[in-house]
C-alpha positions as CSV (number, residue, x, y, z in Angstrom):
1,M,57.5,194.2,51.1
2,S,56.3,192.0,48.2
3,D,55.3,193.2,44.8
4,Y,52.8,196.1,45.2
5,K,51.9,195.1,48.8
6,Y,53.4,195.4,52.2
7,T,53.5,192.9,55.0
8,E,55.2,193.3,58.3
9,T,57.7,190.6,59.5
10,Q,60.2,190.4,62.3
11,T,63.8,191.2,61.5
12,R,65.0,188.1,63.3
13,K,63.2,186.1,60.6
14,V,65.2,187.8,57.9
15,I,68.5,186.6,59.4
16,S,68.2,183.4,61.4
17,S,69.3,179.8,61.4
18,Y,66.6,179.1,58.9
19,G,66.1,182.4,57.1
20,G,67.9,185.0,55.0
21,V,68.4,186.3,51.5
22,E,66.7,184.0,49.0
23,S,64.9,182.0,51.7
24,I,61.2,181.3,51.6
25,I,59.2,182.7,54.5
26,E,55.5,181.9,55.3
27,T,53.3,184.9,55.8
28,P,49.5,185.5,56.1
29,K,49.6,186.7,52.4
30,G,51.4,183.5,51.2
31,A,54.9,182.1,50.8
32,L,57.4,184.8,49.9
33,K,61.0,184.6,48.8
34,I,63.3,187.3,50.1
35,E,65.2,189.0,47.2
36,P,69.0,189.7,47.1
37,F,69.7,192.7,49.3
38,D,70.8,194.9,46.4
39,K,67.1,194.9,45.3
40,W,65.8,196.0,48.7
41,P,64.3,199.5,48.8
42,F,66.6,200.0,51.9
43,F,69.9,199.4,50.1
44,R,68.7,201.3,47.0
45,A,67.9,204.3,49.2
46,I,71.4,204.1,50.7
47,Q,73.0,204.0,47.2
48,D,70.9,206.9,46.1
49,G,71.8,208.9,49.2
50,K,68.2,209.0,50.5
51,I,69.3,207.1,53.7
52,Q,72.5,207.8,55.5
53,P,74.0,204.4,56.4
54,E,75.6,205.7,59.6
55,E,72.4,205.4,61.6
56,F,72.1,201.7,60.7
57,V,75.8,200.7,61.3
58,I,76.5,197.9,63.7
59,N,79.8,198.3,65.4
60,D,81.7,195.1,65.8
61,N,85.3,195.8,64.7
62,R,86.5,192.4,65.6
63,L,84.0,190.7,63.3
64,L,84.6,193.3,60.6
65,K,88.3,192.5,60.6
66,R,87.6,188.7,60.4
67,L,85.5,189.2,57.2
68,Q,87.8,191.8,55.5
69,T,90.1,189.2,54.0
70,Q,91.1,188.7,50.4
71,K,89.2,185.4,50.2
72,G,86.3,186.9,52.2
73,F,85.0,190.5,51.6
74,P,88.1,192.7,50.9
75,K,86.0,195.9,50.2
76,L,83.7,195.4,53.2
77,K,83.2,198.7,55.1
78,E,80.3,198.2,57.5
79,F,77.6,195.9,58.8
80,L,74.2,197.4,58.3
81,R,71.3,196.6,60.6
82,I,68.3,195.0,58.9
83,P,65.7,197.8,58.5
84,P,62.9,197.9,61.1
85,N,60.1,197.2,58.6
86,H,57.5,198.7,61.0
87,A,53.8,198.8,59.9
88,H,52.0,202.2,60.2
89,P,50.1,202.3,63.5
90,Q,46.9,203.5,61.9
91,N,47.2,201.5,58.6
92,K,48.9,198.1,58.9
93,S,48.9,197.7,55.1
94,I,51.6,200.3,54.7
95,P,55.1,200.7,56.3
96,V,56.0,203.7,58.5
97,N,58.9,204.4,56.1
98,S,58.7,202.7,52.6
99,L,62.5,203.1,52.2
100,E,63.3,201.1,55.3
101,T,61.9,197.8,53.9
102,I,63.2,194.7,52.3
103,S,61.7,193.2,49.1
104,S,60.3,189.8,48.3
105,T,58.3,188.0,45.6
106,Y,55.8,185.2,45.6
107,F,57.4,181.8,45.4
108,P,56.6,179.2,44.4
109,E,54.8,181.0,41.5
110,W,52.3,178.2,40.7
111,F,48.9,178.5,42.4
112,Y,45.7,176.4,42.2
113,C,42.1,177.1,43.1
114,N,40.5,174.7,45.6
115,N,37.1,175.4,44.2
116,C,37.5,175.1,40.4
117,E,40.8,173.3,40.5
118,R,42.5,175.4,37.8
119,F,46.3,175.4,38.0
120,K,48.4,178.2,36.6
121,N,51.4,180.4,37.1
122,I,50.8,183.6,39.0
123,H,51.4,185.7,35.9
124,E,48.7,183.9,34.1
125,W,46.4,184.2,37.0
126,W,47.1,188.0,37.1
127,R,46.3,188.4,33.4
128,E,42.9,186.6,33.9
129,W,42.2,188.6,37.0
130,K,42.9,191.9,35.2
131,R,40.6,190.8,32.3
132,I,37.7,189.8,34.6
133,I,38.0,192.9,36.8
134,Q,37.9,195.2,33.8
135,K,34.8,193.3,32.6
136,H,32.9,193.9,35.8
137,R,34.2,197.1,37.5
138,G,37.0,198.8,35.4
139,Q,40.7,199.2,36.1
140,A,42.4,196.4,38.0
141,N,44.7,197.3,40.9
142,K,47.6,194.8,41.4
143,S,47.6,195.4,45.2
144,D,44.0,194.0,45.3
145,F,45.3,190.8,43.9
146,I,47.4,190.1,47.0
147,P,46.8,187.5,48.2
148,P,46.0,186.0,44.7
149,K,42.4,185.2,44.0
150,C,40.6,183.1,41.4
151,P,39.2,185.2,38.6
152,Y,37.1,182.4,37.2
153,C,35.2,181.8,40.5
154,Y,34.9,185.6,40.9
155,D,33.4,185.9,37.4
156,K,30.9,183.1,38.1
157,V,29.8,184.8,41.4
158,K,29.4,188.2,39.6
159,E,27.3,186.6,36.8
160,N,25.1,184.9,39.3
161,Q,24.7,188.2,41.1
162,K,23.5,189.9,38.0
163,K,20.9,187.2,37.5
164,S,19.7,187.1,41.1
165,G,20.1,190.7,41.9
166,K,21.8,189.9,45.2
167,W,25.1,191.7,46.0
168,N,28.0,189.4,46.7
169,R,31.7,190.2,47.2
170,F,33.0,186.7,47.6
171,Y,36.5,185.6,46.7
172,Y,38.2,182.3,46.4
173,D,41.9,182.8,47.5
174,L,44.4,180.7,45.5
175,E,46.7,178.2,47.2
176,Q,50.4,177.9,46.4
177,V,51.8,174.6,45.4
178,R,53.9,173.0,48.1
179,F,56.8,171.9,45.9
180,V,59.9,173.6,44.5
181,M,63.2,172.5,42.9
182,T,66.7,173.1,44.2
183,A,70.1,172.6,42.7
184,P,73.6,172.1,44.4
185,T,74.6,175.4,42.7
186,G,72.3,177.2,45.1
187,E,69.6,177.9,42.5
188,I,65.9,177.4,43.2
189,R,63.0,177.4,40.7
190,D,59.5,176.1,40.2
191,F,58.9,172.6,39.0
192,P,58.1,172.4,35.3
193,W,54.4,171.8,36.0
194,E,53.3,172.8,32.5
195,R,55.2,169.8,31.2
196,W,54.6,167.3,34.0
197,N,51.3,166.0,32.6
198,K,53.1,164.9,29.5
199,A,56.2,163.6,31.2
200,T,56.9,159.8,30.8
201,K,58.4,157.6,33.4
202,E,61.0,155.5,31.7
203,F,64.0,153.5,32.9
204,S,66.7,152.2,30.5
205,E,69.8,150.3,31.6
206,N,71.5,151.2,28.3
207,Q,71.0,154.9,28.6
208,D,74.1,157.1,28.8
209,D,74.8,158.5,32.3
210,S,74.4,162.1,31.1
211,T,70.7,161.7,30.1
212,D,67.9,162.7,32.4
213,K,66.2,159.4,31.8
214,K,69.1,157.5,33.4
215,K,69.4,160.0,36.2
216,S,65.7,160.1,37.1
217,G,63.6,157.8,35.1
218,I,61.6,160.8,33.9
219,H,61.6,162.2,30.4
220,F,60.4,165.8,29.8
221,D,59.5,167.1,26.4
222,W,61.1,170.5,26.5
223,E,60.0,171.4,22.9
224,N,56.3,170.9,23.1
225,L,53.5,171.3,25.6
226,C,50.7,168.8,25.9
227,C,48.5,170.8,23.4
228,D,48.2,174.2,21.8
229,N,46.1,175.6,24.6
230,P,46.9,173.9,27.9
231,D,44.3,174.3,30.7
232,L,45.8,172.6,33.7
233,K,43.8,171.3,36.7
234,Y,45.2,170.3,40.1
235,F,43.1,167.5,41.4
236,K,43.4,166.2,45.0
237,S,41.9,162.8,45.6
238,Q,39.7,162.2,48.6
239,K,40.7,158.5,48.6
240,Y,44.5,158.6,48.5
241,S,46.5,160.8,51.0
242,D,49.9,160.3,49.4
243,L,51.3,161.9,46.2
244,A,49.5,159.3,44.1
245,G,46.3,161.2,45.1
246,I,47.4,164.4,43.4
247,R,46.9,164.6,39.6
248,I,47.8,167.2,37.1
249,E,45.5,167.1,34.1
250,C,44.9,169.2,31.0
251,K,41.2,169.9,30.5
252,N,41.6,170.4,26.8
253,C,43.6,167.4,25.7
254,G,43.2,165.1,28.7
255,A,47.0,164.5,29.2
256,K,47.4,163.7,32.9
257,N,50.0,162.4,35.4
258,T,49.9,161.8,39.2
259,L,52.7,162.9,41.5
260,S,53.6,159.3,42.2
261,G,57.4,159.1,42.1
262,F,57.7,162.8,42.1
263,F,60.4,163.0,44.8
264,G,62.5,160.5,42.9
265,T,63.0,162.7,39.9
266,R,66.0,164.7,39.0
267,V,65.3,167.4,36.4
268,R,68.0,168.8,34.1
269,V,66.7,172.1,32.8
270,P,67.7,173.2,29.2
271,K,70.7,175.6,29.1
272,K,71.8,174.6,32.6
273,N,74.4,172.1,31.4
274,D,74.7,169.1,33.8
275,I,72.9,170.7,36.7
276,Y,70.2,168.4,38.1
277,F,67.4,170.0,40.1
278,K,65.8,168.0,43.0
279,P,62.2,168.4,44.0
280,V,61.6,169.3,47.6
281,L,58.9,170.7,49.9
282,R,59.1,174.4,50.1
283,T,59.3,174.1,53.9
284,S,62.0,171.4,53.8
285,N,65.2,172.2,55.8
286,S,67.3,171.2,52.7
287,C,65.6,174.0,50.7
288,Y,67.9,176.6,52.4
289,Y,71.0,176.9,54.6
290,P,72.2,180.4,55.4
291,I,75.9,180.8,56.0
292,L,76.0,182.9,59.1
293,V,78.9,184.3,61.1
294,S,78.2,185.5,64.6
295,S,80.3,187.2,67.2
296,I,80.1,188.2,70.9
297,Y,81.0,191.8,71.2
298,L,84.4,192.4,72.7
299,P,85.9,195.9,73.0
300,T,88.5,196.3,70.3
301,K,89.8,199.2,68.2
302,R,88.7,199.6,64.6
303,E,90.8,197.9,62.0
304,I,92.2,199.8,59.1
305,D,89.7,200.1,56.2
306,I,90.5,198.8,52.8
307,E,90.5,202.3,51.2
308,D,92.8,203.6,54.1
309,Q,95.2,200.7,53.6
310,K,95.6,201.7,50.0
311,A,96.1,205.4,50.9
312,I,98.8,204.4,53.5
313,K,100.6,202.4,51.0
314,D,100.6,205.3,48.5
315,W,101.8,207.8,51.0
316,N,104.5,205.5,52.2
317,E,105.7,204.9,48.7
318,E,105.8,208.7,48.2
319,G,108.1,209.1,51.2
320,E,105.6,210.6,53.6
321,D,106.5,210.0,57.3
322,L,104.4,208.3,59.9
323,D,103.3,211.5,61.6
324,F,102.0,212.9,58.3
325,I,100.0,209.7,57.6
326,F,98.6,209.7,61.1
327,K,97.3,213.3,60.7
328,A,96.1,212.8,57.1
329,L,93.8,210.0,58.3
330,K,92.5,212.5,60.9
331,K,93.9,210.4,63.8
332,K,91.3,207.7,62.9
333,Y,93.6,204.8,64.0
334,P,96.3,204.6,66.7
335,I,99.7,205.5,65.3
336,E,101.1,202.1,66.5
337,K,98.6,200.3,64.3
338,I,99.6,202.4,61.3
339,K,103.2,201.7,62.0
340,N,102.6,198.0,62.2
341,F,100.8,198.1,58.9
342,I,103.6,199.9,57.2
343,N,106.2,197.5,58.6
344,G,104.4,194.5,57.0
345,N,102.2,193.3,59.8
346,I,99.3,193.4,57.4
347,E,96.0,192.2,58.9
348,G,93.4,190.4,56.9
349,E,94.4,186.8,57.0
350,F,91.8,184.2,57.4
351,E,90.9,183.5,61.1
352,P,89.1,180.1,61.7
353,E,86.0,180.1,63.8
354,I,87.7,178.1,66.6
355,E,90.5,180.7,67.0
356,Y,87.9,183.5,66.9
357,R,85.9,181.9,69.7
358,L,89.1,181.3,71.7
359,K,89.5,185.0,72.0
360,E,86.0,185.3,73.5
361,F,86.7,182.3,75.8
362,D,90.0,183.9,77.0
363,F,88.4,187.3,77.5
364,I,85.6,185.9,79.7
365,T,87.8,183.5,81.7
366,E,90.8,185.8,82.2
367,P,91.5,185.5,85.9
368,S,92.2,189.2,86.4
369,R,88.9,190.1,84.8
370,E,86.3,189.0,87.4
371,K,84.0,191.9,86.5
372,Y,83.5,193.9,83.4
373,P,83.2,196.6,82.2
374,K,85.8,198.8,83.7
375,A,86.8,202.4,82.8
376,E,88.0,201.4,79.4
377,S,84.5,200.7,78.1
378,D,81.8,203.4,77.5
379,D,79.1,201.4,75.8
380,H,78.7,198.5,78.3
381,N,77.9,196.0,75.6
382,L,79.5,193.2,77.7
383,V,78.8,193.2,81.5
384,F,79.5,190.1,83.5
385,K,80.3,188.9,87.0
386,R,82.1,185.7,87.9
387,E,80.8,183.5,90.8
388,K,83.2,182.3,93.5
389,L,82.8,178.5,93.5
390,T,82.9,176.0,96.3
391,Q,80.3,173.4,95.8
392,L,80.4,173.2,92.0
393,S,84.1,172.4,92.0
394,K,83.2,168.8,92.8
395,Y,81.5,168.6,89.4
396,G,84.6,169.8,87.6
397,I,83.2,173.2,86.9
398,N,85.9,175.9,87.3
399,N,84.0,178.9,86.0
400,L,80.5,180.1,86.4
401,T,79.8,183.6,85.1
402,A,76.6,185.6,84.9
403,I,76.6,187.6,81.7
404,K,74.3,190.5,82.6
405,R,74.5,192.3,79.3
406,L,75.6,190.7,76.1
407,K,75.7,191.8,72.4
408,I,75.8,189.3,69.7
409,T,76.2,190.3,66.0
410,T,75.0,187.9,63.3
411,V,75.9,188.5,59.7
412,Q,74.7,186.6,56.6
413,T,77.6,186.1,54.2
414,A,76.0,183.6,51.7
415,Y,73.7,180.6,51.5
416,S,73.5,177.1,50.0
417,R,70.9,174.6,49.2
418,Q,70.5,170.8,49.6
419,E,73.4,170.7,52.1
420,P,74.9,173.2,54.6
421,I,78.4,174.7,54.1
422,D,80.5,175.5,57.1
423,S,81.3,179.2,57.5
424,D,85.1,178.4,57.7
425,Q,84.9,176.4,54.5
426,F,83.1,179.4,52.8
427,L,85.4,182.1,54.1
428,N,88.5,180.1,53.3
429,D,87.2,179.5,49.7
430,E,87.4,175.7,50.1
431,K,85.5,173.7,47.5
432,S,82.9,171.2,48.7
433,E,83.6,167.5,47.8
434,N,79.8,167.1,47.2
435,N,79.8,170.0,44.5
436,I,77.6,172.1,46.8
437,E,78.2,175.8,45.9
438,A,77.6,178.8,48.0
439,K,75.7,181.8,46.6
440,Y,76.4,185.3,47.6
441,T,73.5,187.5,48.9
442,S,73.8,190.3,46.3
443,K,75.0,191.0,42.8
444,W,78.2,192.5,44.3
445,A,79.2,189.1,45.6
446,N,82.4,189.4,47.7
447,Q,83.1,192.9,46.5
448,T,80.2,194.4,48.4
449,K,80.9,197.3,50.8
450,Y,78.0,196.3,53.1
451,L,76.5,193.1,54.5
452,P,73.1,192.8,56.2
453,A,73.3,192.0,59.9
454,I,71.3,191.9,63.1
455,E,72.5,192.7,66.6
456,S,70.9,191.0,69.6
457,F,71.1,192.2,73.2
458,G,70.6,189.7,75.9
459,E,71.9,187.9,78.9
460,G,73.4,184.5,79.6
461,I,75.2,182.0,81.8
462,F,78.7,180.9,80.9
463,L,80.3,177.8,82.4
464,S,83.5,175.9,81.7
465,L,84.9,172.6,82.9
466,E,88.4,172.1,84.4
467,E,90.9,170.7,81.9
468,E,92.6,168.5,84.4
469,K,89.4,166.7,85.3
470,I,88.4,166.3,81.7
471,N,91.8,164.7,80.9
472,K,91.5,162.3,84.0
473,W,88.0,161.4,82.8
474,L,89.2,160.7,79.3
475,N,92.1,158.5,80.5
476,A,89.9,156.5,82.7
477,S,87.0,156.2,80.2
478,N,89.3,155.1,77.4
479,R,90.0,151.9,79.4
480,N,86.2,151.1,79.3
481,E,85.2,149.0,76.3
482,K,81.6,150.3,76.2
483,F,82.8,153.9,76.1
484,K,85.4,153.1,73.4
485,D,82.9,151.3,71.2
486,R,80.4,154.2,71.5
487,I,82.9,156.9,70.6
488,K,84.5,154.8,67.9
489,Q,81.1,154.3,66.2
490,L,80.2,158.0,66.5
491,F,83.6,159.0,65.1
492,E,83.2,156.6,62.1
493,N,79.7,157.9,61.4
494,S,81.1,161.4,61.3
495,K,83.9,160.4,59.0
496,N,81.4,158.7,56.7
497,S,79.0,161.6,56.7
498,D,78.0,163.2,53.4
499,L,78.8,166.6,54.8
500,T,82.3,167.8,54.4
501,S,82.2,170.0,57.4
502,V,81.2,167.0,59.6
503,Q,84.0,164.8,58.2
504,K,86.7,167.3,59.1
505,K,85.2,168.4,62.4
506,F,87.2,166.3,64.9
507,K,90.9,165.5,64.9
508,D,90.6,162.4,66.9
509,E,88.3,160.4,69.2
510,N,89.3,162.4,72.3
511,H,88.4,165.6,70.6
512,L,85.0,164.1,69.8
513,S,84.5,162.9,73.4
514,R,85.2,166.4,74.7
515,F,82.7,167.9,72.3
516,V,79.9,165.4,73.0
517,L,80.4,165.9,76.8
518,I,80.1,169.7,76.7
519,H,77.4,169.7,74.0
520,T,75.2,167.2,75.8
521,L,75.6,169.1,79.1
522,S,74.5,172.3,77.3
523,H,71.3,170.6,76.0
524,I,70.2,169.1,79.3
525,L,70.8,172.4,81.1
526,I,68.7,174.2,78.5
527,K,65.9,171.7,78.9
528,E,66.2,172.0,82.7
529,L,65.9,175.8,82.5
530,E,62.7,175.3,80.6
531,F,61.3,173.0,83.3
532,L,62.4,174.9,86.4
533,C,62.5,178.6,85.2
534,G,59.7,178.7,82.6
535,Y,62.0,179.7,79.7
536,P,60.8,178.0,76.5
537,A,63.7,176.1,74.9
538,T,63.0,178.1,71.7
539,S,64.0,181.3,73.5
540,L,67.4,179.9,74.7
541,N,70.5,179.5,72.5
542,E,73.9,177.9,73.0
543,R,77.4,179.1,72.0
544,L,80.0,176.3,72.3
545,F,83.6,176.9,73.2
546,I,85.3,173.5,72.6
547,D,88.6,172.5,71.0
548,E,91.2,169.7,71.6
549,N,92.9,171.1,74.6
550,Q,92.1,174.7,75.6
551,M,88.4,175.3,75.6
552,A,85.7,173.3,77.3
553,G,82.8,175.7,77.9
554,V,79.4,176.8,76.8
555,L,77.4,180.0,76.9
556,I,73.6,179.6,77.3
557,Y,71.9,182.9,76.5
558,T,68.6,184.5,75.5
559,V,68.0,187.8,73.7
560,A,65.6,190.6,74.2
561,G,62.2,190.0,72.6
562,A,62.3,186.3,73.4
563,E,59.7,184.8,75.8
564,G,60.6,184.9,79.5
565,S,61.3,187.9,81.7
566,Y,64.6,189.7,81.1
567,G,66.9,189.1,84.1
568,G,65.4,185.7,84.8
569,L,68.3,183.8,83.3
570,V,71.0,185.7,85.1
571,S,69.2,185.2,88.4
572,Q,70.0,181.4,88.0
573,A,73.7,182.0,87.7
574,S,74.4,182.0,91.5
575,E,76.2,178.9,92.7
576,K,73.3,177.8,94.9
577,N,70.7,178.1,92.1
578,F,72.9,176.6,89.4
579,N,73.8,173.7,91.6
580,R,70.1,172.9,92.0
581,I,69.6,173.2,88.2
582,L,72.6,170.9,87.4
583,D,71.5,168.3,90.0
584,S,68.0,168.2,88.6
585,A,69.2,168.1,85.0
586,L,71.5,165.1,85.6
587,Y,68.8,163.3,87.5
588,R,66.3,163.9,84.7
589,A,68.8,162.8,82.1
590,E,68.8,159.3,83.7
591,D,65.2,158.8,82.7
592,C,64.1,159.0,79.1
593,A,60.6,157.9,77.8
594,S,62.3,156.0,75.0
595,D,64.6,154.0,77.3
596,P,66.0,151.4,77.1
597,I,66.1,151.7,73.3
598,C,67.5,155.3,73.4
599,Y,70.2,154.7,76.0
600,N,71.4,151.4,74.5
601,T,71.7,152.4,70.9
602,E,74.9,151.0,69.4
603,D,75.0,152.1,65.7
604,G,74.0,155.8,66.3
605,Q,70.7,157.5,65.9
606,G,69.4,160.7,64.4
607,V,70.5,162.2,61.1
608,G,73.6,160.3,59.8
609,G,73.8,158.4,63.1
610,L,75.5,161.3,64.7
611,N,73.9,160.8,68.1
612,M,74.0,158.0,70.6
613,A,71.8,158.2,73.7
614,A,69.8,161.3,72.6
615,C,66.3,161.8,71.4
616,Y,63.5,164.4,71.7
617,S,62.4,162.8,75.0
618,C,65.7,163.5,76.7
619,S,68.3,165.7,74.9
620,L,67.3,167.2,71.6
621,L,66.3,170.8,71.3
622,P,64.3,173.0,68.9
623,E,66.5,173.6,65.8
624,N,67.0,177.3,66.4
625,S,68.5,176.6,69.9
626,C,71.3,174.2,68.8
627,E,74.4,175.2,66.9
628,E,75.0,171.6,65.6
629,F,71.7,170.6,64.1
630,N,71.0,168.4,67.1
631,S,74.1,166.2,66.4
632,F,76.9,164.8,68.6
633,L,74.9,164.1,71.7
634,D,75.1,161.3,74.2
635,R,73.8,161.6,77.7
636,S,75.6,158.4,78.8
637,L,78.9,160.4,78.8
638,L,77.4,162.5,81.6
639,I,75.6,159.9,83.8
640,D,76.7,156.4,83.0
641,D,77.7,154.4,86.2
642,E,80.9,153.2,84.6
643,Y,82.3,156.1,82.5
644,G,80.0,159.1,83.0
645,F,81.8,162.4,83.8
646,F,79.3,163.2,86.6
647,K,78.9,159.6,87.9
């Protein structure tokens, strides 16, 4: 819900790999920025007691425990499902329940008219619209101004109507500017367009490093505008297609400036100390990076809440016995858990992502658990069946499991701009070497009692490779000079990356080799499922289980609501069907439209040179399908005649 108007959007756009609190989403009514969740009507209604949070609670005790740390969210009580945001069936312009909505505002706030070329902030546009509407037909309604319309063109049409006597209700919708500014602190704001036409492009070698001239070569006059009554125009040249063809000009004083060199600027806004803002496209990936934590549901008992921990400590200090505390808490927790807490086995220490996933990996691959659920589960949020393998063993695959029902919980904890921050880095309160800061999603920061989340139900195929065969492959491959050179180059590229999370990702080259092997296998299987089964790659996701010596697996899954029939993915998890898919995937991986250039790359390709033999013709996937931003891929590790795992 934007200011004074409602628009329906999918909840999976609110929390996703590219969306979340303070992200910009494109809608038919314009580009909107989602507000911090403490401003949502939904969370305000919960605070005021108008909505009972219990009906929106997502139960995932394991994930809740992981986030309830002193460095994380010590007061966290529950995950709350993003409200449904349904439009009314008879009137799509209003929600079914106005309390069960999120809130957003127009951003960027600068709009221009393609007809008269005027260029103003939305607040100025609204003032003019209100004046013109009052002139022609009385009181102006703000909801009629969404999407924003040009009052000057409307006024001209109405005046011509009076002269001609012909009725006309024609509007010129305004268009939002494509550019915004972001800072490493996580802030985002409009570019200072009102000062751009007077900005001077200057470079001086003798300038002090702290000045914005030295930093950007652009000088803004923050004291004065171009004239006493600026009337800006946004001209787009028919001759030039680049930024030099866009000109900001004041109609009154004639001060003008093109956008040539625009992306090279760094803007230091007054009262922001030494924070430099960088202009970017509003649709740029670097504009927003959500910090998400996801979890496969595993059946676990609820951990002790923060308030209950304090109560237990108080009762224990007052000399109350264990039985009293157990009953006082209304038998909410097993008595053994309370006993362990009193004895000092306090939970709440930081758990790295790799250890968290190891529990999921162990649960699925546990030899005694070939089928699940059994009697201990009532909700059936994890249902799987392991295949008995004969043919696939020759490929080194030791586990193929059809996950018939799967629940994945995804929680947004924070976000960053310009560069992503690893969730482990954020939860462990590690500072970025590049001065990139995470921003919390509400005014309560890490003291919040609730976090917004989504739960997705789906199905998937889990597979893992045999450790012994991976180790034999590594030992043999490390004697091959071509293999060693490729992995060494990729390892050096990761160490020289600007991203701290990438620099620290791999402990050694063997660790990197394992990761690239499994990750590339995951990608070619997803692409093959698209070719053979009709599942669009955008509907499939990967969850990687890879470490130095224990995990070597991947879960390929889809969730309800995605394209493709439900049950279609699991039907491919039989050994016969999967063998056919794997054979075809490996065969297809040998032929890339960009070969021989793609296959024989030596310095790395892709962002930061973090791929070897991998491009969109052979191995890359849509961004929402890949956990690693399409990095650390090399199909030669699978198929090369000398060192390929499946050679």
